[in-house]
ZADO-1210 file (C-alpha; in nm, 4 decimals, padded with zeros to 6 digits):
<atoms>
<atom x="12.1886" y="08.4456" z="11.9661" code="UNK" pos="1"/>
<atom x="12.2628" y="08.4104" z="11.5884" code="UNK" pos="2"/>
<atom x="12.6106" y="08.5428" z="11.4881" code="UNK" pos="3"/>
<atom x="12.5770" y="08.7597" z="11.1671" code="UNK" pos="4"/>
<atom x="12.8411" y="08.8836" z="10.9367" code="UNK" pos="5"/>
<atom x="12.5954" y="09.1218" z="10.7393" code="UNK" pos="6"/>
<atom x="12.2260" y="09.1274" z="10.7601" code="UNK" pos="7"/>
<atom x="12.1551" y="08.9129" z="10.4658" code="UNK" pos="8"/>
<atom x="12.3484" y="08.5884" z="10.5637" code="UNK" pos="9"/>
<atom x="12.4025" y="08.4553" z="10.9035" code="UNK" pos="10"/>
<atom x="12.7456" y="08.2669" z="10.9484" code="UNK" pos="11"/>
<atom x="12.7545" y="07.9177" z="11.0386" code="UNK" pos="12"/>
<atom x="12.7448" y="07.8071" z="11.3880" code="UNK" pos="13"/>
<atom x="13.0604" y="07.6771" z="11.5628" code="UNK" pos="14"/>
<atom x="13.0606" y="07.3008" z="11.6928" code="UNK" pos="15"/>
<atom x="13.0494" y="07.4629" z="12.0612" code="UNK" pos="16"/>
<atom x="12.7551" y="07.6642" z="11.9830" code="UNK" pos="17"/>
<atom x="12.5751" y="07.3608" z="11.8335" code="UNK" pos="18"/>
<atom x="12.6447" y="07.1650" z="12.1323" code="UNK" pos="19"/>
<atom x="12.5302" y="07.4576" z="12.3503" code="UNK" pos="20"/>
<atom x="12.1805" y="07.4456" z="12.1777" code="UNK" pos="21"/>
<atom x="12.1823" y="07.0763" z="12.1785" code="UNK" pos="22"/>
<atom x="12.2463" y="07.0888" z="12.5547" code="UNK" pos="23"/>
<atom x="11.9820" y="07.3289" z="12.6132" code="UNK" pos="24"/>
<atom x="11.7340" y="07.1158" z="12.4188" code="UNK" pos="25"/>
<atom x="11.8353" y="06.8032" z="12.6240" code="UNK" pos="26"/>
<atom x="11.7808" y="06.9968" z="12.9374" code="UNK" pos="27"/>
<atom x="11.4442" y="07.1200" z="12.8482" code="UNK" pos="28"/>
<atom x="11.2948" y="06.7970" z="12.7343" code="UNK" pos="29"/>
<atom x="11.4582" y="06.6192" z="13.0407" code="UNK" pos="30"/>
<atom x="11.2449" y="06.8263" z="13.2513" code="UNK" pos="31"/>
<atom x="10.9395" y="06.8665" z="13.0491" code="UNK" pos="32"/>
<atom x="10.8950" y="06.5985" z="12.8125" code="UNK" pos="33"/>
<atom x="10.6919" y="06.5332" z="12.5959" code="UNK" pos="34"/>
<atom x="10.6899" y="06.8621" z="12.4057" code="UNK" pos="35"/>
<atom x="10.6040" y="06.9429" z="12.0543" code="UNK" pos="36"/>
<atom x="10.8720" y="07.0834" z="11.8201" code="UNK" pos="37"/>
<atom x="10.7016" y="07.4106" z="11.8294" code="UNK" pos="38"/>
<atom x="10.7019" y="07.4158" z="12.2119" code="UNK" pos="39"/>
<atom x="11.0916" y="07.3312" z="12.2082" code="UNK" pos="40"/>
<atom x="11.1379" y="07.6197" z="11.9797" code="UNK" pos="41"/>
<atom x="10.9426" y="07.8796" z="12.1693" code="UNK" pos="42"/>
<atom x="11.1221" y="07.7642" z="12.4862" code="UNK" pos="43"/>
<atom x="11.4509" y="07.8037" z="12.3437" code="UNK" pos="44"/>
<atom x="11.3524" y="08.1429" z="12.1990" code="UNK" pos="45"/>
<atom x="11.2243" y="08.2738" z="12.5306" code="UNK" pos="46"/>
<atom x="11.5675" y="08.1484" z="12.6939" code="UNK" pos="47"/>
<atom x="11.7621" y="08.3499" z="12.4442" code="UNK" pos="48"/>
<atom x="11.9196" y="08.0468" z="12.2835" code="UNK" pos="49"/>
<atom x="11.7976" y="08.1010" z="11.9517" code="UNK" pos="50"/>
<atom x="11.6393" y="08.3790" z="11.7522" code="UNK" pos="51"/>
<atom x="11.2619" y="08.3869" z="11.6725" code="UNK" pos="52"/>
<atom x="11.2810" y="08.3216" z="11.3136" code="UNK" pos="53"/>
<atom x="11.1175" y="08.0715" z="11.0737" code="UNK" pos="54"/>
<atom x="11.4764" y="07.9946" z="10.9647" code="UNK" pos="55"/>
<atom x="11.5682" y="07.9137" z="11.3434" code="UNK" pos="56"/>
<atom x="11.2719" y="07.6902" z="11.3728" code="UNK" pos="57"/>
<atom x="11.3344" y="07.4924" z="11.0608" code="UNK" pos="58"/>
<atom x="11.7092" y="07.4968" z="11.0218" code="UNK" pos="59"/>
<atom x="11.8102" y="07.4538" z="11.3856" code="UNK" pos="60"/>
<atom x="11.5261" y="07.3230" z="11.5851" code="UNK" pos="61"/>
<atom x="11.3811" y="07.0791" z="11.3576" code="UNK" pos="62"/>
<atom x="11.7072" y="06.9629" z="11.2125" code="UNK" pos="63"/>
<atom x="11.8777" y="06.9321" z="11.5501" code="UNK" pos="64"/>
<atom x="11.5791" y="06.7308" z="11.6924" code="UNK" pos="65"/>
<atom x="11.5753" y="06.4940" z="11.4106" code="UNK" pos="66"/>
<atom x="11.9506" y="06.4546" z="11.4638" code="UNK" pos="67"/>
<atom x="11.9369" y="06.4095" z="11.8160" code="UNK" pos="68"/>
<atom x="11.6823" y="06.1429" z="11.7852" code="UNK" pos="69"/>
<atom x="11.8392" y="05.9534" z="11.5422" code="UNK" pos="70"/>
<atom x="12.1620" y="05.9492" z="11.7429" code="UNK" pos="71"/>
<atom x="11.9882" y="05.8317" z="12.0454" code="UNK" pos="72"/>
<atom x="12.0658" y="06.1612" z="12.2402" code="UNK" pos="73"/>
<atom x="11.7134" y="06.2205" z="12.3204" code="UNK" pos="74"/>
<atom x="11.4181" y="05.9641" z="12.3571" code="UNK" pos="75"/>
<atom x="11.1706" y="05.9550" z="12.0731" code="UNK" pos="76"/>
<atom x="10.8929" y="05.9690" z="12.3179" code="UNK" pos="77"/>
<atom x="11.0365" y="06.3040" z="12.4389" code="UNK" pos="78"/>
<atom x="10.8692" y="06.4794" z="12.1239" code="UNK" pos="79"/>
<atom x="10.4816" y="06.4763" z="12.0858" code="UNK" pos="80"/>
<atom x="10.3252" y="06.4946" z="11.7691" code="UNK" pos="81"/>
<atom x="09.9434" y="06.5017" z="11.8195" code="UNK" pos="82"/>
<atom x="09.8599" y="06.5255" z="11.4522" code="UNK" pos="83"/>
<atom x="09.9852" y="06.1635" z="11.3646" code="UNK" pos="84"/>
<atom x="09.8231" y="05.8654" z="11.5172" code="UNK" pos="85"/>
<atom x="09.9518" y="05.4949" z="11.5302" code="UNK" pos="86"/>
<atom x="09.6867" y="05.2447" z="11.5260" code="UNK" pos="87"/>
<atom x="09.8028" y="04.9166" z="11.6458" code="UNK" pos="88"/>
<atom x="09.6961" y="04.6872" z="11.9427" code="UNK" pos="89"/>
<atom x="09.8791" y="04.7487" z="12.2514" code="UNK" pos="90"/>
<atom x="10.1039" y="04.4661" z="12.3431" code="UNK" pos="91"/>
<atom x="10.3147" y="04.3486" z="12.6168" code="UNK" pos="92"/>
<atom x="10.6279" y="04.1392" z="12.6630" code="UNK" pos="93"/>
<atom x="10.4805" y="03.9422" z="12.9523" code="UNK" pos="94"/>
<atom x="10.1419" y="03.8973" z="13.1545" code="UNK" pos="95"/>
<atom x="10.3454" y="04.0697" z="13.4474" code="UNK" pos="96"/>
<atom x="10.4225" y="04.3791" z="13.2276" code="UNK" pos="97"/>
<atom x="10.0557" y="04.3864" z="13.1302" code="UNK" pos="98"/>
<atom x="09.9221" y="04.3646" z="13.4752" code="UNK" pos="99"/>
<atom x="10.1682" y="04.6523" z="13.5831" code="UNK" pos="100"/>
<atom x="10.0642" y="04.8763" z="13.3135" code="UNK" pos="101"/>
<atom x="09.7080" y="04.7949" z="13.3964" code="UNK" pos="102"/>
<atom x="09.7405" y="04.9004" z="13.7528" code="UNK" pos="103"/>
<atom x="09.9220" y="05.2258" z="13.6553" code="UNK" pos="104"/>
<atom x="09.6467" y="05.3278" z="13.3967" code="UNK" pos="105"/>
<atom x="09.3379" y="05.2429" z="13.6089" code="UNK" pos="106"/>
<atom x="09.1185" y="05.5311" z="13.6793" code="UNK" pos="107"/>
<atom x="08.7996" y="05.5011" z="13.8665" code="UNK" pos="108"/>
<atom x="08.5235" y="05.7190" z="13.6934" code="UNK" pos="109"/>
<atom x="08.4437" y="05.9822" z="13.9400" code="UNK" pos="110"/>
<atom x="08.1940" y="06.1668" z="13.7509" code="UNK" pos="111"/>
<atom x="07.9484" y="05.8685" z="13.7080" code="UNK" pos="112"/>
<atom x="07.7152" y="05.9537" z="13.9931" code="UNK" pos="113"/>
<atom x="07.7407" y="06.3276" z="13.9801" code="UNK" pos="114"/>
<atom x="07.4674" y="06.5780" z="13.9199" code="UNK" pos="115"/>
<atom x="07.6755" y="06.7565" z="13.6766" code="UNK" pos="116"/>
<atom x="07.9027" y="06.6940" z="13.3712" code="UNK" pos="117"/>
<atom x="08.2376" y="06.8550" z="13.3260" code="UNK" pos="118"/>
<atom x="08.4330" y="06.9293" z="13.0012" code="UNK" pos="119"/>
<atom x="08.7449" y="07.1228" z="12.9555" code="UNK" pos="120"/>
<atom x="08.8087" y="07.2592" z="12.5898" code="UNK" pos="121"/>
<atom x="09.1421" y="07.3727" z="12.4840" code="UNK" pos="122"/>
<atom x="09.2165" y="07.5580" z="12.1428" code="UNK" pos="123"/>
<atom x="09.5803" y="07.4560" z="12.1454" code="UNK" pos="124"/>
<atom x="09.6396" y="07.0941" z="12.0957" code="UNK" pos="125"/>
<atom x="10.0121" y="07.1602" z="12.1760" code="UNK" pos="126"/>
<atom x="09.9039" y="07.2491" z="12.5310" code="UNK" pos="127"/>
<atom x="09.6922" y="06.9314" z="12.5758" code="UNK" pos="128"/>
<atom x="09.9834" y="06.7555" z="12.7613" code="UNK" pos="129"/>
<atom x="10.0372" y="07.0477" z="13.0084" code="UNK" pos="130"/>
<atom x="09.6421" y="07.0517" z="13.0804" code="UNK" pos="131"/>
<atom x="09.6316" y="06.6730" z="13.1154" code="UNK" pos="132"/>
<atom x="09.8601" y="06.6939" z="13.4242" code="UNK" pos="133"/>
<atom x="09.6323" y="06.9284" z="13.5981" code="UNK" pos="134"/>
<atom x="09.3256" y="06.7508" z="13.5105" code="UNK" pos="135"/>
<atom x="09.4494" y="06.4059" z="13.5435" code="UNK" pos="136"/>
<atom x="09.3087" y="06.3139" z="13.8784" code="UNK" pos="137"/>
<atom x="08.9692" y="06.3821" z="13.7633" code="UNK" pos="138"/>
<atom x="08.9048" y="06.6697" z="13.9975" code="UNK" pos="139"/>
<atom x="08.7923" y="07.0278" z="13.8875" code="UNK" pos="140"/>
<atom x="08.8803" y="07.2950" z="14.1266" code="UNK" pos="141"/>
</atoms>
């Protein structure tokens, strides 16, 4: 929880408090990556690590995630940003790596010969990664 001297201005966190928040971020992303910055914020709020304020979002979560990425404390791929797209051809360091990727990525189209067509729509883009895990095998239950 934020430490406050008075209602108008929070005190600075100690290094130990920052280390605790960073450890919580690392543990969360280690288990659930990739996550959006907003998902990390809400998970930290619900765990009682930080308060639910815009200041905590910007000054704590956004700032610490940026620092942790630059310092290689967390993987860049652990943070999802579905609003930015990278447009470049996929490349591989060897033919063997390409074949490994192709074998992992191959999915047979199970809907081609079906009498119905199934789509799942989601309002929140931030939850797309969570839903993808459930629907990745192509089966609707």
